[in-house]
N, C-alpha and C positions, 0 to 999 in steps of 0.2 A: 591559913598557910597550907593546909593539906590540899585545898582546892588548887592553889598555885602549883604545888608539886605535881599534882595529878595532871594539870594542863601541860606542864613541862614534859612530863613523861609521854603524854599523848602526842605532843609536837615531835618529840624525838622518834617515836614510833612512826608517825606520818612522814618525817624526814627520811627515816631509814627505808621506808617503803618506796619513797620516791627515788632514792639513790640506788636501790636494787634494780629497778627497771628503767631508770632514766637514761642509761647508756643506749637503750634501743632507739631513742629518738634523737641521738646526737648525729649531726651531719656526716661525720667521718664514718660512723658505723653504718649508716644508711647507704652511703656511697659504696662501701665495701660489699654490702649485701646485694646492692643493685648490680655491681660489676660481676659478682659471682653468678647471679641469676642470668645476666647477659651471656657470660661465658658458657654456662650449661645450656642455654637456649640456642646459641649460635653454633656450638660445636657439632651437633648432629646435622645442622643445615649445611655447614661447610663440608662435612663428610659426604652428604648426599650430592652436593654440587660437584665434588671431586669425582664421585662415581658416575654422575651424569656426563661429565666431560669425557671420561674414559669410554663410556658406552657410545657417545657421539663419535668419538675418534674411531672406534671399532666399526661403527656403521659406515663411516666415510671410507674406511679401508675396504670393507666388503663391497660397497658400491663401486669403487674403483676396480676391484677384481671382477665384478659382474660386467663392467664396461669392457675390460680386456677380454673376457671370455666371449662376450657378444661379438667383439671385433674379430677374434680368432674364428668364431663360428661362421661369421659372414664370409671370411676369406676361404674357409673350407667349403662352404656352399658354392661359392664362385668357382673354386677349383673343381668340384664335382660336376657342376653344370658344364664347365669347359671340357672335362674329360668325357662326359656323356655325348658331346657333339662329335661329328665326323672328323673335323680337323684335329680335335684333341686325341681321338683314338688313333689317327694316322701318325701324329707326332709321337705318341707313346710307342707305337709299333716300330717306328723308325729308330728312336733313341734307345729304348730298352730291349727290344727284341731283335734288332738288327735287320728288320725287314725293309724291303724297298718297293717302290711303286713300279708300275710297268714302264719300261724304257729308261729306268734310272740305274746308275751304278753306285755301289757303296764304296766309299773311300774313307779309311780311318787315318787321321793325321795325329801323330803322337808328338808330344813335346820333346825338344832336344834335351838330352841329359847334360848336366854340368861337366861331366867327366869326358865329354867329346866322344862318347861311344857311338858307334854307327847304329842308327835307328832305321828300321825297315818300315816302309808303308805297306799295309796289307790291303790287297784288293780281293774282296770276297767273291769267289766264283763258284763255291761249293753249295750244294743244297743243304738244307737244315739237317737231314738224316745223316749226311756224310760228315757234317761237323760233329754230331754226337758220337759217331763211330770213331772219329779221330780223337775226340776228347777222352773217351774211355779206353781205347785200345792202343793209342800211340804214346810213346814215351816222351 
């Protein structure tokens, strides 16, 4: 009888050992462990993907800015080449400096005011030095 009692005690110990760690091999527990592993594995990947998208968007914005600056740069180069030419220099002299070519007369046409004030057209017949004298010393 002692042998049977010993075997029963041994089986109970074996059964208790199985029950302590048997939950590790149950499908629900394994599924939860796998889901936790997947979450912790893909969380950094999702974060990296988000950062990559932000960097790509910033790169696209910078490329667009570069294209705009290159376009503006080309426009400025075209303007410089035009202003370096004789016709460009003549146009600047006529428009900005009030100079005239030989045999030309300068006529300034002003817009009509909405208040119906009388506007005068100015025909410039004075030399440049006379204009400066009038500018500084006439009231």
